[in-house]
C-alpha angles and dihedrals in degrees: 000000000000091000094069118103092233091055093047091053090048092050091049093052090042093058093041098048115008101045096051090046091047091049093052091045091050093050091047092047093049091048094050090043091056091047092051090048092051092047090050092049092049092048092050092049091046090052091048093048091048092050092047092051091048092049091046089056091046092053092045090053091052092050090051090050090054092047091050095052091044090055094051106130094224092052092043091054106091090202094060113113122237095255092059091049090049091053091053091049091050091050089053092051093046092050093047111048090186087077124066100185148358138204139196119218125195123224090268091062095251119137105236101167129037126170091227098027093235103122103029111143095025113142113230097164093117094056112112093216090054093050091048094047091048087065089063143275131048125305134198111196129209117268110262140161111263116231088212102053097017095228138094119284135177112210119213120183141164133192117246115220130189124226090278092055094251115143112233101165151347127251119205123183117201111239122210105230091203088081090058091047090050091050090053092042087056089066091047090055089047090056090049092050094057092047099252096111119194125094146259123246142170129234132178131224091276093054093252111149103241098180131009136162086245099063091190090076097040108116091358104077133054117225094206092055095044093050098034094241128150123218090249092053091048093049089048091054092048097044094047094040093236130168111240116211118198109200098198096052092031092225133142114216137185129182134207122191119230118234118258117236138186102284094016111077098152121121103232124173127197111215128203113201122190127178111252090224091062090055093046096047094084089047092049091049090050091048091049091054092051092047092051091050092046092048093051092051091045091051091051091049093049093049091048093048094050093046091052095041093049090053090052103031105036096090090047092045091055089054091047092052091049090050092049093049091049091049090054093050099257120145110260124189121213111279122240120246104220101121133086121311101263094051093044090055091050091047093052090050090049093051091052092047092048092052092053093046091051090054091048092047092053090052091048093048090052091052091046092050091053090047093050098042097047118103089225118097112238122194129163135175137180119264100225105029092030089216115158110244104170129040116156134197095271090056090051092054094044099047097031098234134111121250092234092064094048105043108095093019120121114253090231092055091048090053090053101050099034112065092187094057090041090058091044092050092048096046091050090049088223095157093064093043092050093045090052090042091230093167130167089043131137126198144153124232140179120234129180093227121182091348093307130092112247133179122222132187111213132198117188121193138166121242110228121232108249091216096046119023091192089068131054126219102191148015125241123207118193118178141158135198110252095175094110091047092050092047090050090050090048092049091048090048090048090049091051090049091049090050091049092049090046093053090047090048091050093055091043092049093048092052092048099042094060097058090039090057090053092047092049091050094053092046090054089052090051090051092054093049116107091219093068117096124227092253091053090049088056090053091047090052090054090050091051091050092050091048088052089050090051089050090052091052089048088052089054090051089051089049089054089054090050109039091175091061110129112248131186115252123204138182106270131196103212094194090055090046092052091050089052089054089048091053092045095053101027093096093050090047091053090048089053090044091240122152101230109195133179120204112181133153125205107296133190117242118262129213105231144119099282096200092058093055088043090054092048093052092046091053093047095046091047092050091048093051091049091048093054108081100191141344096354136144130253119188131185113191133173134186140154114272114245089248088058089222098098140038110228110216118186130193109189132175134176095222128128095298126204135276119237092260093054091044091053092053094045110120094032110132113259092003110132140150094206121094094226097033125119098204092233101097100084094038089052089052090052091052093046095048090050089052088052089055093246139107136236128214128190127209121182140161122188112252094012106067143253134277126200114198119197123192111202117189115238099202115096 
């Protein structure tokens, strides 16, 4: 970003113009900010001092009023009756509208005189202010909420002495606190008039709010608790004349202590509270002006920079965009050369380079298309880093992983996390071939891939180093799946073997049938002879039945020789047929201690030659029983294939199984692993299942058993 010409020009102008201006503006702003703060602090302290002086005068006046009424001659005379004292008190109240009542209390604390006769007889002897006043002088109490009238009162009292200086009572005028509220409210209005806002209030040494514009909280809330202040912190603020800022309420506050006087010993503090926003408004306005000025200059600089940079950079930018589009594969037309000399030279070079790269890209795309569309799997990796560099579509399908997640991965890591490729790599014995550098080799191998045996043809070649043809930088694996080809060859081979066996069986059957016919004829003559006993006739009947059975077998052999021979089809219930096989071999299975089980679901009838399927099942069951040595399991199961076009019939045993070599030779005429076997049973089953229009598959693993899977077509 900072390497672009536009950005460099912008940074240059920024340092030349914006930074100096910003520095000057910052210094000026900080200076004016400090001046405004000092002026505000001085104004707050001036307001506080003015309010404190005014309240001091107000308190002094009240003390003088109390002293005046206490020195009234009538009241000082202990012989004056109560009516005279009451008249003097009324005169005092009438002359001073700030008071609304007055009382006279004797030395026992009993109210003896009241201007309106409402509290006469009340005992005030337990009041602290009374006890203190009784010791002499005048006294102004703290403002408190009376438990009698449930509102704030300020008690003023003075001791009454006779001419001998003996105290014979206490006089106490009732002061209307509204006058004090108005005096404090006067300072609040003064703050409002000069634009500071806020208010003035009064607190005592305990933090109790004595007077406040909101009279509902006067005497009922504690300033220290509301603002989380301790007495020490508050005294520190007052003594050092500090400005206290409360973040939650966003208020600035200053406090000035009222002077103590003879008769007024309370610690009262007048507070001046101003909203922080009102103090910051001038600063915000000043900051806004500087920001507007700075923004205007910055905008002018940016416009100038972009105008200048466009004039210089535009031809180069066009070339950059064309290069970027070409790099991302977009179609780019040759650029015109109508700028200054240096750029025109660069443009002509770019056009020539682009033309050559397009030709090379077309050649590369053609090669890639061939690589991706071929049925051969193509995989390559580097010799030293062992990073996979090529992985085509066939590899994706075979190993079940996308090319994007394989390219750039080490071949060793791919072997670890992909079981399919791990099996493929092991079956092909690639590690040994690569270690021995046996390149330019081709070979075929068998791999049990995804639970099925598959054949692959592999070609392994080195990839030459482009800088040094004597060295190679990578290894190329090209392989294709030859399983279908091998299966086709095996089926063709099996078909040829079946044909050969069929022809042999036809000649063999023809040579046997002729003498059997003669033998059967003579036996029939013997049966009709009168010289033959009944027991001999029974024996001859058995011989004739066995000869007929041999003839039937010979007919089957002839049918093997002629697969196109017309046979009679009939509707067959496969479940019933399997149960018949179960009954037929159940005794032998019990004798061999084999668990013979049948697992069949409801199946539709099929239209086939029943005897052929019967013969197939007999051969497979017999082979299975002979393969199980002792206490094994034999299972015949049948169900409809998911495609609903075949019935899948399975004969499975857990006998000794077969190795891959034996399994590959299975079906070869006269190949057998049994001492008394003929090697014709499985090949006969192949021929019979083909005549039924089905197929047969064999799965076997040495030591775990063998499974024969028959697919019988359902359609008639």
